[in-house]
C-alpha positions as CSV (number, residue, x, y, z in Angstrom):
1,M,168.0,2.0,56.6
2,N,164.0,1.4,56.3
3,K,162.0,2.9,59.2
4,L,160.4,0.2,61.1
5,I,157.2,-0.3,60.7
6,C,154.2,-2.6,62.1
7,D,153.3,-5.5,60.1
8,I,150.0,-5.2,61.1
9,C,148.4,-1.9,61.4
10,G,151.3,0.6,59.9
11,G,152.2,2.1,63.1
12,A,155.7,3.0,64.5
13,I,157.8,0.0,66.0
14,V,159.7,1.2,69.0
15,V,162.7,-0.6,70.0
16,Q,162.7,-1.0,74.0
17,A,165.3,-0.8,76.3
18,G,168.5,-3.1,75.5
19,G,167.5,-3.3,72.1
20,K,166.1,-6.8,72.3
21,Y,162.6,-6.2,71.4
22,G,160.4,-3.8,69.9
23,I,156.5,-2.7,70.4
24,C,154.2,-1.1,68.1
25,D,152.9,2.3,69.5
26,S,150.0,2.0,67.5
27,C,148.8,-1.4,68.3
28,G,150.9,-2.8,70.9
29,A,152.2,-5.7,68.8
30,N,155.5,-7.5,69.9
31,Y,158.7,-7.3,67.6
32,T,162.0,-9.7,68.0
33,L,165.1,-8.2,67.4
34,D,165.6,-10.8,64.5
35,R,162.2,-9.4,62.9
36,M,162.9,-5.7,63.4
37,R,166.6,-6.6,61.4
38,E,164.6,-7.8,58.6
39,I,162.4,-4.9,58.8
40,A,165.2,-2.6,58.7
41,S,166.6,-4.7,55.5
42,G,163.2,-4.4,53.4
43,I,162.7,-8.4,53.8
44,K,158.8,-8.9,52.8
45,V,156.7,-10.0,55.7
46,S,155.9,-13.8,55.6
47,Q,152.6,-14.1,54.3
48,T,152.1,-17.3,56.1
49,G,153.4,-16.2,59.8
50,S,154.6,-17.9,62.7
51,K,152.1,-19.7,65.4
52,E,153.1,-17.0,67.9
53,D,152.6,-14.6,64.8
54,V,149.0,-15.9,65.0
55,E,148.4,-16.1,68.7
56,Q,149.6,-12.3,68.4
57,W,147.1,-11.4,66.0
58,K,144.3,-13.4,67.7
59,A,144.8,-11.0,70.7
60,L,144.6,-7.7,68.6
61,L,141.8,-9.0,66.6
62,N,140.2,-9.3,70.2
63,T,140.6,-6.1,71.1
64,Y,139.6,-4.3,67.9
65,L,136.3,-6.1,67.9
66,T,136.0,-4.8,71.7
67,A,136.8,-1.8,70.5
68,F,134.1,-1.9,67.7
69,D,137.2,-1.0,65.2
70,W,135.9,-2.9,62.3
71,E,138.4,-2.0,59.8
72,A,141.0,-3.3,61.9
73,A,139.3,-6.3,62.8
74,E,138.9,-7.4,59.0
75,S,142.4,-6.6,58.1
76,T,143.5,-8.4,60.8
77,V,141.7,-11.4,60.6
78,K,142.4,-11.5,56.8
79,K,146.2,-11.8,58.0
80,I,145.3,-14.8,60.2
81,L,143.3,-16.7,57.5
82,E,145.9,-16.3,55.2
83,A,148.3,-18.3,57.5
84,V,145.6,-20.3,58.9
85,P,142.9,-20.9,56.3
86,T,141.3,-22.8,57.9
87,D,140.9,-21.4,61.5
88,E,137.2,-21.7,62.5
89,Y,137.0,-18.9,65.0
90,S,138.2,-16.7,62.4
91,L,136.3,-17.9,59.9
92,D,133.6,-17.2,62.3
93,V,134.8,-13.6,62.8
94,Y,135.3,-12.8,59.0
95,K,131.6,-13.8,58.5
96,K,129.8,-11.4,61.0
97,L,132.0,-8.6,60.4
98,Q,130.8,-8.3,57.1
99,S,127.5,-7.7,58.6
100,W,129.4,-5.8,61.5
101,K,130.4,-3.6,59.5
102,D,126.7,-2.0,59.3
103,Y,126.5,-1.3,62.8
104,V,128.1,2.1,64.1
105,I,129.1,1.8,68.2
106,K,130.6,4.4,70.1
107,E,131.5,3.5,73.5
108,G,129.4,0.4,73.7
109,T,126.3,2.3,72.8
110,M,124.9,1.4,69.5
111,L,124.3,4.6,67.3
112,E,123.0,3.3,64.2
113,Y,122.4,0.3,62.4
114,K,122.7,1.2,58.4
115,G,122.1,-2.0,56.7
116,I,119.6,-3.8,54.7
117,S,119.3,-7.4,56.1
118,N,116.1,-8.4,58.3
119,A,118.1,-10.6,60.3
120,I,119.4,-7.7,62.7
121,D,122.0,-9.6,64.9
122,I,123.2,-6.7,67.3
123,P,127.1,-7.4,67.4
124,Y,128.4,-8.9,70.8
125,G,130.2,-6.2,73.3
126,V,127.2,-3.4,72.5
127,K,126.3,-2.3,76.1
128,C,123.3,-0.1,75.5
129,L,120.8,-0.5,72.7
130,D,118.8,2.2,71.2
131,F,116.3,1.1,68.8
132,Y,115.6,4.3,67.6
133,A,119.3,3.6,65.8
134,I,117.7,0.8,63.6
135,N,116.4,2.0,60.3
136,L,114.3,-0.3,58.7
137,A,113.3,1.9,55.9
138,Y,115.2,-0.3,53.5
139,V,114.4,-3.8,55.5
140,K,112.2,-6.2,53.8
141,G,110.8,-9.3,54.4
142,K,110.0,-10.8,58.6
143,I,112.3,-8.9,60.7
144,T,114.5,-10.7,63.7
145,I,116.5,-8.8,66.2
146,T,118.9,-10.8,68.2
147,I,120.4,-8.7,71.5
148,P,123.4,-10.1,72.6
149,E,124.2,-10.6,76.7
150,T,126.7,-8.1,76.6
151,V,123.6,-5.5,76.6
152,I,122.5,-4.3,80.3
153,K,120.0,-0.8,78.8
154,I,117.7,-0.4,76.5
155,K,116.2,2.4,75.6
156,D,113.8,4.4,73.0
157,F,111.7,1.8,71.3
158,A,108.7,3.2,69.6
159,F,106.9,0.4,67.9
160,S,105.3,1.6,65.1
161,H,104.8,0.5,61.0
162,R,108.4,-0.2,60.7
163,Y,108.0,-2.9,63.0
164,L,105.2,-5.0,61.7
165,D,106.6,-8.0,60.9
166,L,109.0,-7.9,64.0
167,Q,107.3,-11.1,65.6
168,E,109.0,-11.3,68.7
169,I,112.0,-9.8,70.9
170,F,113.7,-11.5,73.3
171,I,115.1,-9.8,76.2
172,P,118.0,-11.6,77.6
173,N,118.8,-11.6,81.4
174,S,121.8,-9.4,81.2
175,V,119.3,-6.0,80.4
176,Q,119.4,-4.4,83.9
177,E,117.4,-1.1,83.1
178,I,114.7,-0.4,80.5
179,D,113.3,3.2,79.9
180,E,109.9,3.5,80.5
181,R,108.5,4.4,77.4
182,V,110.5,1.8,75.2
183,F,107.8,0.0,74.8
184,Y,105.5,2.9,73.7
185,V,102.8,1.6,70.9
186,S,99.9,4.1,69.1
187,D,96.7,3.0,68.7
188,P,96.7,1.9,65.1
189,Y,99.6,-0.7,65.3
190,R,98.4,-2.3,69.1
191,N,97.1,-5.3,67.5
192,Y,100.4,-6.0,66.0
193,W,102.5,-6.0,69.4
194,P,105.2,-8.8,68.5
195,K,105.4,-11.3,71.4
196,I,108.0,-10.1,74.0
197,Y,110.4,-11.8,76.3
198,L,111.2,-10.3,79.6
199,P,112.9,-11.3,82.8
200,E,110.6,-11.9,85.4
201,R,112.2,-9.2,87.5
202,F,110.3,-6.5,85.0
203,M,107.1,-8.2,86.0
204,D,106.4,-5.1,88.2
205,C,107.3,-2.3,86.1
206,K,105.1,0.1,84.9
207,F,106.1,0.9,81.2
208,I,104.1,3.5,79.1
209,M,102.7,1.8,75.9
210,K,99.8,4.5,75.0
211,E,100.1,7.9,74.8
212,G,96.8,10.7,74.0
213,F,97.3,14.3,72.9
214,D,94.3,14.9,74.8
215,T,94.5,12.7,78.1
216,G,98.3,12.5,78.4
217,P,100.2,9.6,79.1
218,L,98.5,6.4,80.0
219,D,99.7,3.4,81.5
220,F,98.8,0.6,79.2
221,Y,100.6,-2.1,80.6
222,N,99.8,-5.3,81.7
223,K,101.4,-8.7,82.2
224,D,99.1,-10.5,79.3
225,D,101.3,-8.1,76.4
226,F,104.6,-9.8,77.7
227,I,106.1,-13.2,78.3
228,F,108.0,-13.4,81.3
229,Y,110.8,-15.9,81.8
230,S,113.3,-16.6,85.3
231,G,116.7,-17.6,85.6
232,E,119.3,-17.6,82.8
233,Q,117.2,-18.9,80.1
234,T,117.7,-18.6,76.5
235,L,114.8,-18.0,73.6
236,E,114.9,-21.8,73.1
237,G,114.3,-22.9,76.5
238,V,111.5,-20.6,77.1
239,R,109.8,-21.4,74.0
240,E,110.4,-25.3,75.3
241,I,108.9,-24.6,78.7
242,E,105.8,-22.4,76.8
243,I,105.4,-25.7,74.3
244,K,105.3,-27.7,77.4
245,N,102.8,-25.5,79.1
246,K,100.6,-25.4,76.5
247,K,100.3,-29.2,76.0
248,E,99.7,-29.5,80.0
249,Q,97.0,-26.8,79.6
250,S,95.3,-28.4,76.8
251,A,95.7,-31.7,78.4
252,N,93.7,-30.3,81.5
253,R,91.4,-28.8,79.6
254,R,90.3,-31.9,77.4
255,A,90.4,-33.8,80.8
256,L,87.5,-31.2,81.9
257,G,85.2,-31.6,78.5
258,V,85.7,-27.7,77.7
259,C,87.8,-26.4,74.5
260,Q,91.4,-27.4,74.7
261,H,92.3,-23.7,73.0
262,C,90.6,-21.1,75.0
263,G,88.8,-22.8,77.9
264,G,85.3,-22.2,76.6
265,V,82.2,-24.4,77.0
266,F,81.1,-26.3,73.5
267,K,77.8,-25.9,72.7
268,G,75.8,-28.5,69.9
269,F,75.0,-31.9,69.7
270,F,75.9,-33.3,66.3
271,N,78.7,-30.6,65.9
272,P,79.8,-28.8,68.9
273,R,81.6,-25.7,68.7
274,C,83.5,-23.8,71.3
275,T,81.0,-20.8,72.7
276,S,84.0,-18.5,73.5
277,C,86.4,-19.1,70.1
278,G,84.3,-20.7,67.6
279,K,86.5,-23.7,67.2
280,E,84.9,-27.3,66.4
281,K,85.6,-29.6,69.3
282,D,88.7,-31.7,68.0
283,Y,89.5,-34.5,70.5
């Protein structure tokens, strides 16, 4: 008689009291009496799986994803797709797993990103994000970093030449704590500061953004360095508000006869130019 080995993870199936069903002692999968008899007789597992099997595999898949066990998750999602090749959820998870395997996560904290993609999509479920864990040594081109709404804390972000191609960062409303040195930046890279969107509750926080060896930490924070948003906004929603506000601001400036780009006054009769930004009058 063959040992009762779990079809999914290879763990041992433990027959429960009464002998009517069994449970894998590793992944928790349930087995009927008939299926345990098949395994004991050496009958090969169906490659398609029943509807009940698929639902059970999906539950296990979510368990593995929550635990950031990428290897077990990939093995399970492949079984689902063998049974239901068109399952949209499983296809989406399988695609994401190909990049998520580049992330090392332990107990909800992202410890390392070892990929080379310039589209860094932090896996859903990460609670603490350490930007130092993102090694951009092999990343080329414009960089995007997507932070999921599960993140509640951000720490250790030193803006340097590694992030010169990072255009913007959207900090989701789920974030409750940001270390004071997260937005540290050294002088040579001050002009490359990316556009950073922050929940408005951080408006009165003081972030250390500049440090001198002789003078010690300097508070270089001002509201113009960030874009604050309110409520449960998404990046797309905030962008729409920005565009709307800019249009209204330009319209008001045109009504006042000043530069619609910066609000400066024009000088010159035949070809007036803004005395602030130097642009020609274009309305």
